N, C-alpha and C positions, 0 to 999 in steps of 0.2 A: 286712344279711345276718345271719341267725340260724342257728346250727348248734349242736346239742347231741348228744353221743354217750352212749348208754346204757352201763351197766357191762358188759353182754354184748358190745356192739360194741367197746368198748375191749379187752376180753379177746380177742376174735376177731382184731382187728387185731394185737395184740401177739403172739398165737400164730402168725399168718400170717407176720409178720416173722421170728420165731424159726425157723419152718420153713424159710424161704428161707435164713436164715443157716446153718442146719444143713446144708443141701444144698450151699451155696456154699463150705463149707470146702475143697472140691475146687478152688476157684478160686485165683487169684493176683492180688494188687494190684500195680500198677506205680507207680513214682515218676513225677513229672512229666517227667523226662528220658527215662525208659524209654518213656513214652507217645509222645514225639516220635520215638523210634527205630523204633517198630513201626508199619507202615502198617495202615490199617483196611480190612478186606474188607467193602465195602458196595456196593450198587447195581451198576454195570457190572462191577466186579471179582468180585462174587458170581456173576454170570452166567458169567464166564470160568472160575471155579473149578468151577462145576457142569458146564460143558462138558468141562473136563479130567477130572473124575471119570467122566463118561459114557464118554469115550474110554479111560480107564484100565480101566473095567469091561469094555468091549468088546474091548480089546487088552491083556490082561495081559502078553503077551510083550514089549511095548514099555516096560514099567515098569522103570526102572533098578534094579539090585540094591540100591543104597543108599537107595531109597525103601521104607519099610515100609508096604505097602498096607493091612494090617490096622489099623495106627495111623492112617493117612490116613482110612480109613473111619470109625473111632471119632471122630476129630477133626471130620470132616465132619458127622456126626450131632449131636455135642455143639454144634458151632458153629451149626448150623441151629436147634436147640432154643433156644440162648441168644439168637439173633436174635429168635425169636418171643416168648420170655419177656421179653426186654429191651424190646421194643416195647410189650407189654402193661403191663409195670410202668411204663414211661415215661409212657404215657397216664394211668395212675392217679397217678403222681408229679406230673405236670403239673396234674392236677385238685386234688391235695392242696396243691400250691404256690399255685395260683391262689386256692383257697378260703382258705388261710392268709393270703395277701396281702390279700384283701378284709376278712377278720376283723381283721387288723393295722391296716388303714386305719380301720375303724370304731372300734377301740380308741383309736388315736391321735387321731382327731377328737374323740371323747368326752372323752379325757384333756385335750386342749387346751381344750375348753369348761370343764371343771372348773378347770383352771389359771387361765384368764382370769377366771373368776368369783372364785377365791381372790385373785388379784392385785387385782381391783377392791375386794374386801372389805378387803384389806390397806391400800389407799389410803384407804379410809373408816374405818380403825382398828377394824374389826370384831374382837370378842374371839376369840382363838385363830387368826385368819387368818395372822398374821405367821409363826408357827411352821411352818405348812403351806407357805406361800409360800417361806420360806427353804429348806426342804427340797427343794421341787420346782424352784426356779429354777436349781438346779445343772445341770439338763439344758441350759440355755441360757447357757453360760459367756461367750459373745461379747456377750451383751446387757449393756448398761451402764445402770445407773439414772441418776439425775441426777448430774452431775459435781459433786464437792465444790468449794466456792468456794476460790479460791486466796488465800493470805495476802498475796501481794505483787502489785502491779499494775505494769505497765510504763508508762513515759511516752514519748511520742513526742518526738523531737528535731526 
């Protein structure tokens, strides 16, 4: 996989993200516990909410006084827009994540090839290879080189 972003594309992406952030200052972040406490209105529940709105619009006399219909309507519109925008952004986010995963895989594979080559060069005492290898081998702390010979030996009885 090969991807390269132009300076204009980088600026455009950063500006788009800044624009979304500017608009979403109206939003509110939830803690993980708060996320568990609030149900998500999606799919079947979305249909039910739309039916309720339709009935409220047709029968305003049935709306309890403690329900602010104007606020309900504003919430409904904002919720509908956020559903659309979230789906569109999610599609693009998934594309970005997948592309990034593939690029990361390519980088890791090429890095491992370099590391293995340096490891082989170190075993063959190539000049400068040991310094590179010692720096890079820290990524693999569980890997053990040859075990040092023990000073004492045990005898069987």
